[in-house]
N, C-alpha and C positions, 0 to 999 in steps of 0.2 A: 215640618212644613204646615202652615195654617191652611184651613179650607179656602180662605179668601185668596191666598197666594196661589194655591193650586188652581182655583178657578181662573185667576188672572193669566196664569201661564197657559192654560188650556185655550183661553180666548185668544191669546197671542198666537198660539199655534194655528188656530183656525184662520186668523187673518193672513198668515203667511202661506196658506195652502188653499186648495180648491174646496170650498165648502159646498157640498152638493145637496144641502137641505133647504136651499132657497133658490129663487130665480127660475128661468125657463128650463124645463126638463130636457128638451131636445138639445138646447145649447149646452147645458151642464154636462150631459153625457158625451156629446160630440167633442167638445173641446178638451175634456178629460181624456178621451180616447185617442186624440190625435198624437200626443207625445208617446202614448203606449204603442200606437201603430208604428210610428217611426222607430221607436226603441226595439220593438219586435222585429222590424225589418233589419235593423243592424244585427240583432241576435241571429236571425237566419242567415244574414250575409256572411258573418264571420264563421258560421258553421259550414256554409256552402262554399266559401272560398277554398277550404280544404279539398272538397270534392273537385272543384274546378282545376285547381293546381295539380293535384295528383293525377287526375284524369287526363290532363293535357300534357303534363311534363314528366310523369313517371310511367304509368301503364294502366291498362284496363283492369288488371288484377288489383292494383292499388285503389282504383276507384271503387271496385267491388268491395274491397276491404273496409273502406270508410263506411259504405252502406251497411255492411254486416256488423260493424261496430256500434252503429247508432242505436239499435234496439237494446243492446246490452247496457249502454250508457243511460238510456232513457228509463230503464227498469229501476235503477237505483236513484237517479236524479228525480224521476217522476214521483217516487215515494216521498222524497224530501219536499218537492214542490207542493204535494198535497198537504203536508204538515204546515208548510209556510203559508198556504192559503188559509188554513185554520187560524194561524196566528194573525193573519191580516183581517179576518172576520172579527176576532176578539178586539183587535186594536181599533178597527174602524167603528165598532159599536161603542167602545169607551170614548173615542174621539167625538162621535156624534152626540153622546150623552154628556160631554164635558166633564168626564171623570178623570182628572189628570193623574192622580196617584195610581189608580188601577192601570191607566195607560202606560205609565212608566214601568210598573212591575211586569206588565205583559211584554214590553219591548225587551227588558233584560232577561226574562225567562226564555224568550225566543232565541236570544243570542246564546244563552247557555245550552239550549237544546241543539243549536247549530254546531257548537263546538264539539259536543258529544257525538253527534252523528257524523261529523267530519272524520273523526278517528275511526269509527265503525265502518264507514263506507270506503275509506282508503284501504283498510285491511281486507274487506270483502272483495273489493275490486281487484286487488293484486293477487289474492289467493285463488279466486275462482274464474278469472278471465280465461285461462287456457282450457280447463275442463269444459267450461260452458260453450266455447266456440267449437270444440270438437263434438260436443253433444248435439249441436244443432246442424252438424254436417257441413261446416265451412270447407270448401275444396282445398286440397293440398297447396295449390298455387296461390291461394288467397290467405291461408291460415297464418303464415309468418307475418304478413303485413298487418292483419287484424290484431294479432297478439301484441305486436310492438306498439301499435297505435294506442290500444287500450291500456297497456301497462304504463305508458307515459302519461296518458290522460288521468288515470286514477291517482298518480302521485301528486297531482295538483287539484284534485276534486274539491278540496276545502275552499279554494278561491271561488269556485262556482257556487258552492252552498252559501257562503257568507255574502256574496254579491246578491244572490236571489233573495235571501232573507232580508238584507238591508234595503233592497229595492222594494220588497213587499211592505216593509214598514212605512217607507216614504209614500207609496201609493195608497196605503190604508188611511193616511191622514190627508190625502188629496194632492200629494206632490208627485205628478207623473213626469215632470220635466227633468229633474236632476237624474233619475235613473236613465233617461234617454241620453243625456249628455255623457254620462259615464260609459254607457254601452257603445255610443258612437266612438268615443276615444279608444275603447278596447278593440272595436272593429278595425279601426285604422291601423292600430298596432299589429293586429293579426294579419291584415292584408300585406302590410310591408314585410313582416317577418316570414310569412308564407313564401313569398317570392324570393326573399333573401336566402332563407335556409334551403328551400327546395331547388330553385333555379340558380341561385348564386353559389351556395356551398354544396349543392348536390347531396343533401342529406336524406332525400327520399321521403317516405311517409313519416319517418321519425321527425323530420324538420317541420312537417305540418302539425304534428301532435305537440311538439315543443312550443311552436308559435301560438297554438290555442291556449296552452297552459299559461304562458306569459301574459297573453291578452286578458285572460280571466283574472290574473293577479292584479293587473292594472285597474280593472273595474272594481274589484274587491277593495283595494286600498282607497279608491276614490269614494265609494259609497260609505264605507265605514268612517272615513275621515269626515264626511258630511254629517253623519249621525253623532259623532263624538264632539263636533264643534257646535251643534245645534243649541239654541237658547230656549228650548221648549221642554215639555214633559216627555217627549220621546227621545231626548238626548241619551246617548249610550255612554255610561261611565263604567270603566272596567271593574272597579271595586264593587259595583252593584250587580254584576252579572252572576246569577245563581239560579239553580233549578227550584224556583218557588213552586211548592207542591200543588197548591190550589190552582195557580195559573197554568202550570204545565198540564194539569188534568183538564182544564177548560180548553186549552189549545188543542190537545189531543182529541177531546170529544168532538170538536168541530173539524179538526184536520185529518184525523185518522181515516174516516171513510173516503175522503178524497185521495189520501195517500195510498190506501189499499187499492182504490179504483185505478189510479194512474200506474202504480207499480205492476198490478196484475195485468192490466191492459198492455203495458209494455212487455211483460213476460209473454203474453199471448202473441205479441208481434214478433218476439224472438222465435216462437214456434212457427209463425207464418213465414219468417225469414228462412226457416229450415225447408219449407215447401219450395220457396224461390230458389234456394241453393241447389236443389235437385235438377233444375233446368239449366245449370251451367253458369260460367263466368259472365257471358253476355247478358243473360237474364238478370243476374245479380247487379251488374253495372247499370242496366236499364232501370231497374228498381231503385237503385241508389239515386240516380238522377231524378226519377219521378218523385221520390220522397222529398227531395230538396225543393222541387217546384211546388209540390203540394204544401210544403211548409210555408212558402211565400204566399200562396193562395189563401191560406187560412189565417194569415196575420190579422186581417180586419176582424174576424170572428174572435180570435184570442183577445184582441184589444177591447172589443165591446163586452166580452165575457168578464174581463178584469174590471172594466168600468162599472158594469151593472152590479158586480159583487160589492164594490165600494159604495155605490149609490144606495143599494138596498141596505147594507150594513149601517151607513150613516143615518138614513131616514128612519130605519127601525129604532135606532138609538134615540132619535128625536121624536119618535112616536107619530110620524107622518105616514100613515099606512096607505091612504089613497094615492099619495105621491109615488109610493113603491110600485104599484101596479101600472100606473101611467108610465113610469120609467122603463119597466120591462117591455111594454109595447113599443115605446120609442126606440129602444135598443134593437129589438127584433126588426123593426121596419128599416132602420138605417143599415143594419148588417145584411139584411136580405137584398137590399138594393145594390150594395157594393159587391156582394158575392155573385149576383146574377151577371153583372158586367164582367167580372173576372172569369166566370165559367165560359162565357162565349169567346172571350179573347184566348183563353188557354186551349180550348178545344180546337180553335182554328190554327193556332201557332204551335201546336205540340211538337212537330218535328224540329222546328227551329229552336225551341227551348231545350229539348233534349240534346240537340247538336252543340249547345254551349259547352257541355261537359265532355263531349267526346266526338271524334270524327269517324268512329267505327259504325258502318252502315247497319250492321245487325243490331247493335245496341240502340241506335236511333229508332229503328223500326219497332223493336220490342218496347222501348220506353214510351214512344208515342201512343201505342195502343193502350198501355197502362194508364197514361195521363188522360186520355180521352174517356176511358171508363170512369175515372174519378170525376172529371169536370162535368160530365152529363148529369150528375146527381148531387152536386154541391149544395143545391138549394135546401136539402134536408138539414144541413148542418147548423144554420142560424137558430133553428128551433132548439136543437140539442144544446148548443153553446150558451145561448142567452138564458134558457131556463135553468141550466146547470149553474151558471153564475148567480142568478137570482135566488135560487133555493139555498145555495151555499152562503150567500150574504145574509140570509135569514137564519142561518145556523142549522139548516136541514140538509146537511151534506150527505146523509145516508140515503136519501131518496134518489138523487142522481146517480149515486154509487150503484144502487140496485139495478137501475135501468141500464147504465152504461156497462157494468160488468156482465149483466145478463145478455146484452146485445153484442157488445164488442169482444167479449171473451167466450162465453158459453155458446151462443148461437153461431158465432163466426167459426169456432173450432168444429162444431158439429157439421156445419156446412162444408168446411174444408175436408173433413174426414170422409164425407159422402161423395162430394162432387169431384174432387181432384182425381181419385183413383179411376173414376168412371170416364174422365175426359182426357187426363194428362195434358192439360192446356194451361199455360201460365196466366192467360186472361181470365180463366175461371177462378184462379186464386185471387186475382185483383177484384173480381166482382163481389167477393165476400165483404169488402168495405161498404159500398153503396147499399147493398141489401140490408146490412145491419144498421147503417145510418138511418134508413127510413123506418125500420122497426122501432128503434130507440126514440126517434122524433115523435112518432105516433103515441107511444107509451107515455112519454114525458108531457106531451100536450094534453092528453086525457087527464093525467094527474093534476096538472096545473089548473085546468078549467073545472074539474069536477070535485076538487077538494078545497076546504077552507084552510089553506096552508099558513095563513097569517093569524089564525085564531088564537094561538097561544100567546101572541103579543097583544092582541086587542082585548085585554081584560083589565 
């Protein structure tokens, strides 16, 4: 392939997607974030539908089982999402720099890495599900449900990994619309199959898990089909998928810190789940519902986080450094405004929102208290999420890793080990989140404003 042809294909790719190196900063970030927000909404929706259906049509124990399963799933998937974020940084920088050949190699190396990890994660999930659930103290009435749900989920985890990597590739080149479409389709499939399998065929929690796997398969096929049909440098060709040593090393160097951060944080949440488990099935069910609502609340933050990562990556590739910092401020301002409104609404409507998942009065009371503790301190999170995304887009993923692991893992576990035995109060467990959010936000803000983190590019 000639250099001229490579450049032409890269320019064609730019015209087909959202180029974030020109135009109004607020507008670029906002409109790129909107499809991400809607897509993340559908992602949460089809995860939440499982909780809604089993909580209302199976049992409180089944609702607790879905909640107990989530940290285990997130532990492995979180690791992969960190690596895929590293791939996205590499791809977005090559895209911004108009380096079509390197862009193509990065995409194919990312797909090879996904295939390898799909095999590893399937085996790990199937082998260690039972022992891990027992180790974190899942109650006997919940354990069979959790084990069954996770075993089914891990048989189809490859679908989730390939969708997330494929969607990450598209977002890295500025296409946040197609991943949204595919996720919306998967969500609709999951909703229909959840009600069909659980309410119609009376398959219980197994029906919810099977519906999730099938839905993930749909989104996987759609996103990979899009990449394989693309007429650009990020087109996926099966014969070119291989573990390019240099490119894999670059992806891992950017992505491993984020992967380690997400997986260790998820493992920490598994430990936190063990604290919740000691308070009984009602507390587990309340926590399960709370986490689902919390997931929806943080959707805008996740969307702006992904948008600023792409924005920073593309603008660094284009050597527009002043624009980078202006974009970070714009993303923080927009995300803070949105989360402030969400916090007030959720604090006021907590009992109603928890009541969507169950009619058990005890579960509603416990869950409402948990959700109000969260919502009172959500304003610390835009600082964490936006700076995390910005530093990751600049290739400095180790920095947010240090702050987030130190706060969300080390400090949170120290807090729990000291505070919980002294009080034996489930709300004290939940307070560990906002306390560590605030500490992390302060630390990351100090780093951002007191260091010249763009210096290595401005040479």
